TORGU-764888 format. One record per residue (C-alpha): x, y, z. Coordinates in Angstrom, 2 decimals. Layout:
BEGIN
<node><xx>X</xx><yy>Y</yy><zz>Z</zz></node>
...
***
This chain:
BEGIN
<node><xx>-44.45</xx><yy>-2.16</yy><zz>-86.39</zz></node>
<node><xx>-45.74</xx><yy>-1.67</yy><zz>-82.90</zz></node>
<node><xx>-43.70</xx><yy>0.42</yy><zz>-80.54</zz></node>
<node><xx>-42.90</xx><yy>-1.25</yy><zz>-77.23</zz></node>
<node><xx>-44.16</xx><yy>1.19</yy><zz>-74.57</zz></node>
<node><xx>-41.73</xx><yy>-0.42</yy><zz>-72.11</zz></node>
<node><xx>-38.62</xx><yy>0.11</yy><zz>-74.19</zz></node>
<node><xx>-36.11</xx><yy>2.11</yy><zz>-72.16</zz></node>
<node><xx>-38.37</xx><yy>2.12</yy><zz>-69.11</zz></node>
<node><xx>-36.91</xx><yy>0.89</yy><zz>-65.83</zz></node>
<node><xx>-39.37</xx><yy>0.28</yy><zz>-63.03</zz></node>
<node><xx>-37.66</xx><yy>0.31</yy><zz>-59.60</zz></node>
<node><xx>-39.55</xx><yy>-0.92</yy><zz>-56.56</zz></node>
<node><xx>-38.53</xx><yy>0.10</yy><zz>-53.11</zz></node>
<node><xx>-40.10</xx><yy>-1.68</yy><zz>-50.14</zz></node>
<node><xx>-40.20</xx><yy>-0.76</yy><zz>-46.49</zz></node>
<node><xx>-41.03</xx><yy>-3.63</yy><zz>-44.18</zz></node>
<node><xx>-42.27</xx><yy>-3.85</yy><zz>-40.65</zz></node>
<node><xx>-41.38</xx><yy>-7.19</yy><zz>-39.07</zz></node>
<node><xx>-44.26</xx><yy>-9.01</yy><zz>-37.31</zz></node>
<node><xx>-44.29</xx><yy>-9.69</yy><zz>-33.61</zz></node>
<node><xx>-43.09</xx><yy>-13.22</yy><zz>-32.93</zz></node>
<node><xx>-45.90</xx><yy>-15.69</yy><zz>-33.68</zz></node>
<node><xx>-48.18</xx><yy>-12.97</yy><zz>-35.00</zz></node>
<node><xx>-49.29</xx><yy>-11.97</yy><zz>-38.49</zz></node>
<node><xx>-49.04</xx><yy>-8.23</yy><zz>-38.00</zz></node>
<node><xx>-46.13</xx><yy>-7.37</yy><zz>-40.28</zz></node>
<node><xx>-46.43</xx><yy>-5.08</yy><zz>-43.26</zz></node>
<node><xx>-44.68</xx><yy>-4.11</yy><zz>-46.45</zz></node>
<node><xx>-45.08</xx><yy>-0.68</yy><zz>-48.10</zz></node>
<node><xx>-43.82</xx><yy>-0.57</yy><zz>-51.65</zz></node>
<node><xx>-43.21</xx><yy>2.43</yy><zz>-53.84</zz></node>
<node><xx>-42.16</xx><yy>2.43</yy><zz>-57.47</zz></node>
<node><xx>-40.48</xx><yy>4.81</yy><zz>-59.92</zz></node>
<node><xx>-40.31</xx><yy>4.62</yy><zz>-63.68</zz></node>
<node><xx>-43.76</xx><yy>5.76</yy><zz>-64.79</zz></node>
<node><xx>-47.16</xx><yy>6.63</yy><zz>-63.41</zz></node>
<node><xx>-50.31</xx><yy>4.80</yy><zz>-62.36</zz></node>
<node><xx>-48.57</xx><yy>2.01</yy><zz>-60.59</zz></node>
<node><xx>-50.30</xx><yy>-1.09</yy><zz>-59.28</zz></node>
<node><xx>-48.64</xx><yy>-3.54</yy><zz>-56.92</zz></node>
<node><xx>-48.68</xx><yy>-7.29</yy><zz>-56.46</zz></node>
<node><xx>-47.53</xx><yy>-9.45</yy><zz>-53.54</zz></node>
<node><xx>-46.22</xx><yy>-12.95</yy><zz>-54.32</zz></node>
<node><xx>-47.71</xx><yy>-12.88</yy><zz>-57.86</zz></node>
<node><xx>-51.21</xx><yy>-12.16</yy><zz>-56.52</zz></node>
<node><xx>-53.74</xx><yy>-9.79</yy><zz>-57.96</zz></node>
<node><xx>-52.45</xx><yy>-6.26</yy><zz>-58.64</zz></node>
<node><xx>-53.90</xx><yy>-3.51</yy><zz>-56.45</zz></node>
<node><xx>-53.67</xx><yy>0.28</yy><zz>-56.41</zz></node>
<node><xx>-52.07</xx><yy>0.42</yy><zz>-52.98</zz></node>
<node><xx>-48.47</xx><yy>-0.60</yy><zz>-52.37</zz></node>
<node><xx>-49.28</xx><yy>-1.41</yy><zz>-48.75</zz></node>
<node><xx>-49.70</xx><yy>-5.05</yy><zz>-47.70</zz></node>
<node><xx>-50.63</xx><yy>-5.76</yy><zz>-44.09</zz></node>
<node><xx>-51.38</xx><yy>-8.74</yy><zz>-41.90</zz></node>
<node><xx>-48.20</xx><yy>-10.55</yy><zz>-42.91</zz></node>
<node><xx>-46.57</xx><yy>-13.39</yy><zz>-41.05</zz></node>
<node><xx>-42.81</xx><yy>-13.91</yy><zz>-40.96</zz></node>
<node><xx>-41.54</xx><yy>-15.09</yy><zz>-44.34</zz></node>
<node><xx>-40.19</xx><yy>-14.08</yy><zz>-47.69</zz></node>
<node><xx>-42.34</xx><yy>-12.01</yy><zz>-49.98</zz></node>
<node><xx>-41.96</xx><yy>-10.83</yy><zz>-53.52</zz></node>
<node><xx>-43.42</xx><yy>-7.43</yy><zz>-54.46</zz></node>
<node><xx>-43.97</xx><yy>-6.50</yy><zz>-58.12</zz></node>
<node><xx>-45.12</xx><yy>-3.21</yy><zz>-59.56</zz></node>
<node><xx>-46.31</xx><yy>-2.24</yy><zz>-63.00</zz></node>
<node><xx>-47.02</xx><yy>1.18</yy><zz>-64.40</zz></node>
<node><xx>-50.01</xx><yy>2.35</yy><zz>-66.44</zz></node>
<node><xx>-48.42</xx><yy>0.95</yy><zz>-69.60</zz></node>
<node><xx>-48.14</xx><yy>-2.51</yy><zz>-68.06</zz></node>
<node><xx>-44.36</xx><yy>-2.42</yy><zz>-67.76</zz></node>
***
């Protein structure tokens, strides 16, 4: 049978946020992840990108996801 490359792997995402100025969309989130290599990052279930930095954000709630090179 196939071996699950994600078995026993825990991906932990840490995010640092910069709050936007009131009424502006100049906030940012910088995410880092551990639990593998070759991470890509996604904001609010959007397309994955190599950078964990998301800029131009308005006030609100955001969900950051990360996956490693094995897709975990």
